[in-house]
N, C-alpha and C positions, 0 to 999 in steps of 0.2 A: 808836268804834268798837269793838263788845261781841264777836264772838262773828265766824270766817268760815273755815267751809271750805275741804276740801283735797284740790281733785276732781282725777280724772286727767288732766285736762287739764293743770290749774298745777305736776304732776308732768315729760308732758312738754316743756309751755316754761321750765319749771326747766336740764334737766335733758338734753335735746335740741335748743333753743333757737327748737320748731315742732311745727304740729302741724295734719296735713294741710295748708289755701293760706296758713297765718297763719305767719309766721312774723317769730321777736323779730330787729329790726332796731337795735336800742337800752334800754339802762333798762327795765324794765316790770316795773312791781308788777303783786302778781299777785294774785287773789278776787275771786271773782265768786257764788260764796256767805254771804251776810254779811246782821249784824245789828248796829240798834245805837241808840243815843241820840242824840235831835238836843240838842245844841246852840245851836245858834241859826237862823232861819227868816230868807228875804227879806222885804219887806213884799213882803203882795198872799199871800205863805201863809196860807192862817183852814185850813186842816182839819190843823195840827202846827203844835206847843212847844215848847220846850224840858223834853226830861225824860220828851218819849213815846217807849216803844223802837216804833222801829220795823222791819222786815221789806225792803232793797232787792231791788230788780226789776232783773241788768245793765244789760239793753237798751232805748237811751230814739233814738227816731227824731228825723231831724238835720233830717229834714224831709216835710212832709206829703201824700206821692209814692202813686200808688194803693193799694200794698201797706199803708199805713198809712190809704187814706182807705177800703178795704172791712176791718180790721181786723186787718192781718195780717201787721203788724209787721216779725215778729220775720224774714219776708221782706227790707226794706228794704235794698237793695244799701249803705249809711250812716249804720244808726243803725250810732252811741256803743253798745258789748257790754266791759263794764267786765272788766278785767286778760287783755280781746285786742290783740295788736299791732292799729292804735297804744298803744291808755287804757286808761290805766293802770286798776289796780282796786283795793277794800279795807279789804288785808290790811295795816293801818296803823294808828297814830290817831285819825285825824281827816281826817275821810273827808268829799270835797263830790258832793251827787247829784242833782240834778230832787224836788222834792219832790215830782210829780205823780205817782214811783213811787216814792215809799217810803210801804210800807205802814203803820197804829196796829196795832201787835196788842194787841192784850183783853190781860187783867189775867190773863187763868189762861195762856194766853201765852210764857213766859220769851226770854229773850235767846237765846239754846244754840236753840233747837226755831227760835226763827224766823232762823238761818243754815240750815234746813235745811228750809224753803216753795221754795229755789230749784230740788234737786234732788225733790225732792215733784212742783212743777211742769213738771219735764220725763216724771214720769210719766204722770201731769194731760193733759197732751197728748198724749202717745205712745197714753193710751188712749184718748182721743177722737179722735185719725185711726184708729185701732184699731176705733173706735166699739165700743166693748167693751161691752155690756149683761152684768144682772143673769142667773145658770143661763151665762150662756156657757163653755166649758170655756178656756181661755187660758193658749195650752208657751209660757214667757219663758228664755227662754236667758240664763245667763250670765256672770260671765268670770271667771274665776280663785275658780271653784265649792268651794272646800277643803271636809270634814265640818264645824266652827264655824257655814260663812257656811251651809250648809243647813241647817246642824241651826236655825241662827236664819228662817230665812226657814219651815220646818216650826212653827216659835213664833208667826211671826205669820201664818201664817194660811194657806202656800202649802199644799195639800191632797192633794198627791205632789211629794219630789224624786228628783231623780238627780242620783249623781257616773258623772262620763264621763270619761273618759282623753284626752286628743290625737288617739289614732291610731285614735280610734271610724269609722266612715265614717257621709256622710250618711244613709243608706239605714238604716243598721241603729241609727242614734240616731231615727231618728223613728217605725222601729218599738219599740223600748222605749215613747217617749213613750205612741205609741200604745194600750201592753199595758197600760200603769201606771193609761190614766185611761179603757181600756177602753170609746174611741170613740178616735173623732178629731180634732185639738181645731176649731175656729174660730175660733181668731183665732192667729200667736207674734206675740210682741214680740220684735225680737232685737234683742239689747245689749251684741253680743261686737264685730260688723264684722267678725270668722271669715267664709270663704265654706264649714268648712264647716255652722256655726251657720243660715248663709244656707238653707243647700241643703237642709238638714236644717229647716226652715220650710216650708218649700214643698210636701215632700215629704209631712210632719204634716199641715200641716191641710185640710180634706176639703172636694172640690170647688165652688167659690167660696168659700171662703176665706180671710181677707184673713194680708199678712206685713205686718208693723211696721218699720223702721232705723232702730233706735231710736244704738244703734252705731256710730261710726265708725270705720271698718280701715282698708285698702290703698284705690287715690283708684281699683281696678275689682277686676269678681269676679267670678266665675265661677256664671253663679247656669243655676241647668235649667226651662229659656226652654222650651222644648217639655211640660214637667213643664206646667208652669205657666199656659200657652196654652188648649193641650185640657179643663183641668179647671176657664177661671176662677177661679186663683185668683189676687187683686188681691199687685199687690209697693205697699208707700207708704212715703215719704220720709215723716220728721217732721223739724224742725229748733227745739231749743230747746222755745217756750213762745209763748202766743199769752191775753192777758187771763183769763187759769188764779188770781194769787193771788189774787186775796179764795177763794177756791173752798176754796185749798189754804188758806189763815187761816181759812175758816170750819172747817173739817174736823178740820182741828187745836185749835181754842175744843171742841169737842165731843163731840173724844178718841174718834171714828170712827176716827181714826189717830193711833197714837200712836211717832212717828221717838229721841222717848228715845233707844230702848233703840237703835237704831242705831247711837250715838255714843260708840263705844270707847277713846278714842285723848283725850287736850285738852291742849293745850302755850300756856306765852304765846307770845307775840311774836319775846322771844327768845330764844325755841329752836324760831321756823321750822325752820331747817334737818334738825332729828331730824323733827319734822312729816313735812315731803316722802321724809325719808328711810324714816321708817317706813309710809309710806301707798306707792312706791315696789315698798318687799320687801309690802305686799299681810297688810303684816300689822292685825288686827282689819277693821271693816268704813268707819267711822267718823269720819277724824282733824279735829274744829275746832279752831282756831289763837286764844287767847283774847289780844282786845288790848286790853283793855279796858286806863289808866292806870293802874297802880298809883299810890300819896296819893304825891301832893306831897313827897320830905322837904324839914324846914326850911332845909335849907340845898344848896334847890337850886340851883345857882350861875347867876345875871343870872335868877333866876323862866323853865328853857327850857320846862318843860308847857308856860306859859302863850302866848309863844314859836311854842313847835308847834302850838298850834292858832289865833295870828290870826296864821299867816303857809297857813294852809290852808285856813283858811275865806275869806283875803285872795284868794287866786291864780285868776289865767285864765289855765289853757296856754291853748295854740290846740285839745287834745281836751275843754276840758272849754268851749270857747267858746261853746258855745249855753246855756249856765245865766246 
C-alpha cells in the first residue's frame, strides 16, 4: 500500500466502535481512502501489472442484484466495503482487492493524490445527486469550520465563506447566506449531519431548490417539512458514490481539481494512532498514513517483509471470498 487517508468515519470506529448502523464486533483493519502500487495480479487480469500505481475503489458488489444492474451498486445491501464492519480495510502494508475496482493512475498523479480520489468521489456523487450546474449558487454546510479551514476554502475557490457559532438559529443562518450571496442559493450540500444545518438549508434555498444530505448525523432529524413542502424543496440523500472514479482521476490529471493543498498532516503506519488522535482533535484538514514498506534491512529476521507479502497475497478470508 501507498497512502491511506483518515476519514472521520475511521475515527468513529476507532474511538467509539460504531458509526451509524455499523458496529465493530471483532478486530477490524480500517482505511477506505487508499492508493498503492501493484505487486502481483491474478491470472486473467490484463489492465494492470506489477509496478502500476493505482487508486482503490472500496465498494465492490458481491452479487448482481437489481441495484448493480442499474448502475447503483452503492445501494446493494451485500456489497463489500473496505474498512466498514465486517470488511477489513487497506491501512496495512499489503492488501488484496478486486482488480476491476483498482484504477491505474496517470504518471502526473501521485499516490498521495490517489488516496484522495475517494473523498473527491463523495463530492462528485453529491453534486450529481444535487444536479449541480455551472452558474448555480451552492450553499455548502461544513463541520468544524475554523478560520483556517474557511480561509483554505476561500483559496480553493469558494466565493463567500461564513463562520457561524453553534448557537446560531437555522433561520438566522439562512438569512446570512442569502445576504452574502445577494440571492437565494439553488442547492444546499449539507455535509455536517446536524439538525441546524439541515434546517438552514431548507430555509435558505430558493423555491424549487434542493437540499442534498451528504453528512451523516443522528438516526432521526427535525426538518421543517411544511416549509419544504409549500416551496417544493427537494430533499435528497446521497450514499458514498457510484461510477465516479474515472471522472475523479481525469479531474486530477487535468489539474482542474488540485487536492494536494488539502493534505496537512502525514504519518507513518507506525504512527497511525497519533494520526487518528490528530484527526479526532480537528487539527488540519486531511491526514494521510504512509503505508509504504521502508527498505527491508539486511538483517531483517527470516525475511519477515517477504513473508508478510506472501501471506497477504494468499489469504482468502471470508470477507474476501469474492476475489
